[in-house]
C-alpha positions as CSV (number, residue, x, y, z in Angstrom):
1,X,-4.3,-11.0,22.8
2,X,-3.0,-11.1,26.4
3,X,-1.4,-8.1,28.0
4,X,2.1,-9.5,28.1
5,X,2.0,-10.3,24.4
6,X,0.7,-6.9,23.5
7,X,3.6,-5.4,25.4
8,X,6.2,-7.5,23.6
9,X,5.0,-7.1,20.0
10,X,4.6,-3.7,18.3
11,X,0.9,-3.1,17.7
12,X,1.5,-2.2,14.1
13,X,2.6,-5.7,13.4
14,X,-0.5,-7.1,15.2
15,X,-2.6,-4.9,12.9
16,X,-0.6,-5.9,9.8
17,X,-1.1,-9.6,10.5
18,X,-4.9,-9.1,11.0
19,X,-5.1,-7.0,7.9
20,X,-3.1,-9.6,5.9
21,X,-5.6,-12.3,6.9
22,X,-8.8,-10.3,6.6
23,X,-8.2,-7.1,4.6
24,X,-11.9,-6.6,4.0
25,X,-12.4,-5.8,7.7
26,X,-10.0,-2.8,7.5
27,X,-11.2,-0.7,4.6
28,X,-10.3,2.6,6.2
29,X,-6.6,1.7,6.2
30,X,-6.4,1.9,2.4
31,X,-8.1,5.2,1.9
32,X,-5.3,7.6,0.8
33,X,-7.4,10.7,1.6
34,X,-7.3,9.9,5.3
35,X,-4.5,11.4,7.4
36,X,-2.3,9.0,9.2
37,X,-2.2,9.2,13.0
38,X,0.5,11.4,14.4
39,X,2.0,8.4,16.2
40,X,2.3,6.3,13.0
41,X,6.0,7.1,12.7
42,X,6.8,5.6,16.1
43,X,4.7,2.5,15.3
44,X,6.6,2.1,12.0
45,X,10.0,2.4,13.6
46,X,9.1,-0.1,16.3
47,X,7.7,-2.6,13.8
48,X,10.7,-2.3,11.5
49,X,13.1,-2.9,14.5
50,X,11.1,-6.0,15.4
51,X,11.6,-7.4,11.9
52,X,15.4,-7.1,11.9
53,X,17.4,-10.4,11.7
54,X,18.0,-10.4,15.4
55,X,14.4,-9.9,16.4
56,X,12.1,-11.4,13.8
57,X,12.2,-15.0,15.1
58,X,11.1,-14.0,18.6
59,X,8.5,-11.6,17.2
60,X,7.0,-14.2,14.9
61,X,6.9,-16.8,17.7
62,X,5.1,-14.3,20.0
63,X,2.5,-13.9,17.2
64,X,2.3,-17.7,16.6
65,X,3.3,-17.3,13.0
66,X,6.3,-17.9,10.7
67,X,8.9,-15.1,10.2
68,X,8.4,-15.2,6.4
69,X,4.6,-14.8,6.9
70,X,5.0,-11.9,9.3
71,X,7.4,-10.1,7.0
72,X,5.1,-10.6,4.0
73,X,2.1,-9.5,6.0
74,X,3.9,-6.3,7.0
75,X,5.0,-5.5,3.5
76,X,1.5,-6.2,2.2
77,X,0.2,-3.8,4.9
78,X,2.6,-1.0,3.9
79,X,2.0,-1.5,0.2
80,X,-1.8,-1.1,0.7
81,X,-1.8,1.6,3.3
82,X,1.1,3.9,2.2
83,X,2.1,3.2,-1.4
84,X,-1.1,3.6,-3.3
85,X,-0.5,5.6,-6.5
86,X,-3.1,8.0,-5.2
87,X,-1.3,8.7,-1.9
88,X,0.5,12.0,-1.4
89,X,4.2,12.1,-0.6
90,X,3.6,12.3,3.1
91,X,1.5,9.2,3.2
92,X,3.9,7.4,1.0
93,X,6.6,7.9,3.6
94,X,4.2,7.1,6.5
95,X,4.3,10.7,7.7
96,X,1.9,13.5,8.7
97,X,2.2,17.0,7.1
98,X,3.7,18.2,10.4
99,X,6.6,15.8,10.4
100,X,10.2,17.1,10.9
101,X,13.0,16.8,8.4
102,X,14.6,14.2,10.6
103,X,11.4,12.1,10.4
104,X,11.4,12.4,6.6
105,X,14.9,11.1,6.4
106,X,14.3,8.3,8.9
107,X,11.2,7.0,7.3
108,X,12.8,7.1,3.8
109,X,15.6,4.9,5.2
110,X,13.2,2.5,6.8
111,X,11.0,2.0,3.8
112,X,13.8,1.8,1.2
113,X,15.5,-0.9,3.4
114,X,12.2,-2.9,3.5
115,X,11.4,-2.6,-0.2
116,X,14.8,-2.7,-1.8
117,X,14.6,-5.1,-4.7
118,X,17.7,-7.0,-3.5
119,X,15.9,-8.1,-0.4
120,X,13.0,-9.9,-2.2
121,X,14.4,-11.2,-5.5
122,X,11.0,-12.6,-6.5
123,X,9.4,-9.1,-6.3
124,X,12.2,-7.2,-8.0
125,X,10.0,-5.4,-10.6
126,X,7.3,-4.4,-8.3
127,X,9.7,-3.3,-5.5
128,X,11.7,-1.3,-8.0
129,X,8.6,0.7,-8.8
130,X,7.7,1.2,-5.1
131,X,11.3,2.2,-4.2
132,X,11.2,4.8,-7.0
133,X,8.0,6.1,-5.5
134,X,9.5,6.3,-2.1
135,X,12.6,8.1,-3.4
136,X,10.5,10.6,-5.3
137,X,8.5,11.5,-2.2
138,X,11.7,11.9,-0.3
139,X,13.4,14.1,-2.9
140,X,10.4,16.4,-2.8
141,X,10.0,16.6,1.0
142,X,13.7,16.6,2.1
143,X,14.3,20.0,0.5
144,X,12.5,22.9,2.3
145,X,11.8,24.8,-0.9
146,X,10.3,22.0,-2.9
147,X,8.4,20.9,0.2
148,X,6.8,24.4,0.6
149,X,5.8,24.4,-3.0
150,X,4.4,20.8,-2.7
151,X,2.5,21.8,0.4
152,X,0.9,24.8,-1.3
153,X,-0.6,22.4,-3.9
154,X,-2.2,20.0,-1.4
155,X,-5.8,20.3,-0.4
156,X,-6.2,21.7,3.2
157,X,-6.5,19.3,6.0
158,X,-9.8,19.1,8.0
159,X,-9.6,21.3,11.1
160,X,-10.1,18.3,13.4
161,X,-7.5,16.1,11.7
162,X,-5.1,16.0,14.6
163,X,-7.6,14.9,17.1
164,X,-9.6,12.7,14.8
165,X,-6.5,10.8,13.6
166,X,-4.9,10.4,17.0
167,X,-4.9,6.6,16.5
168,X,-8.0,5.6,18.5
169,X,-9.9,4.2,15.5
170,X,-6.9,3.2,13.4
171,X,-6.7,-0.3,14.8
172,X,-10.4,-1.0,14.8
173,X,-12.0,-3.0,12.0
174,X,-14.3,-0.8,9.8
175,X,-16.1,-3.6,7.9
176,X,-15.9,-1.5,4.8
177,X,-14.7,-2.8,1.4
178,X,-11.1,-1.6,0.7
179,X,-10.0,-0.3,-2.7
180,X,-6.7,-2.1,-3.2
181,X,-4.0,-0.6,-5.3
182,X,-3.5,-2.6,-8.5
183,X,0.3,-2.4,-8.1
184,X,0.2,-3.4,-4.5
185,X,-2.1,-6.4,-4.8
186,X,-0.7,-7.9,-8.0
187,X,2.2,-7.7,-10.4
188,X,-0.1,-8.2,-13.4
189,X,-1.8,-5.3,-15.2
190,X,-5.6,-5.2,-15.0
191,X,-7.6,-6.7,-17.9
192,X,-8.3,-4.3,-20.8
193,X,-12.0,-3.4,-21.1
194,X,-13.9,-4.9,-24.0
195,X,-15.3,-2.4,-26.4
196,X,-19.1,-3.0,-26.5
197,X,-19.3,-2.8,-30.3
198,X,-16.6,-5.3,-31.0
199,X,-18.8,-8.5,-30.5
200,X,-21.5,-7.0,-32.8
201,X,-18.9,-6.2,-35.6
202,X,-17.4,-9.7,-35.3
203,X,-20.8,-11.4,-35.6
204,X,-21.7,-9.2,-38.6
205,X,-18.5,-9.9,-40.4
206,X,-18.8,-13.7,-39.7
207,X,-22.3,-13.7,-41.1
208,X,-21.3,-11.9,-44.3
209,X,-18.4,-14.4,-44.8
210,X,-20.7,-17.4,-44.4
211,X,-23.2,-15.9,-46.8
212,X,-20.5,-15.4,-49.4
213,X,-19.3,-19.0,-49.1
214,X,-22.9,-20.3,-49.5
215,X,-23.5,-18.2,-52.6
216,X,-20.2,-19.5,-54.1
217,X,-21.3,-23.1,-53.5
218,X,-24.8,-22.6,-55.0
219,X,-23.3,-21.2,-58.2
């Protein structure tokens, strides 16, 4: 990407589009145990602004894609990176544990606006679940008392988390296989496992039935 284009387009959208096209190259992004970079909130705000009705056409043109594709790529990116069922409340809102109360409120507003079921009628069921998850995270973190209690139950962060997650490696492909959230990647439930004994029981029952029929015919 040329320098002038990189300056026009929020880099989180560039990453989202690359992730949308080749998610297997960015396995580290879907790991809910990793801390988000401290700057993620600024990237999220800039990307959300670039997708507003007055900006999305120009943003998509700069990335040589369609507005609908760009929006879907960004929502897919957020579903996979933030909204895994295993993510803690901070990651769900795109925050670090050091985020301010103002950032908590701002991110809640941005994400609810993006995932509100009324905005994508075809995804009403899934987006209703995601919006409920976003609201739950907000309700816990917006109150200082419940936030303190929640923080006390979280595992401690690594000592080098602030320097390690400054964003240097966030945009680089990792080439590792991502573990996609079932809810994020599809609206359908996973297939139920087949009990290993069921085929054996079925074959045995069928054999007994055939034997009984043959004995009846012989008589």
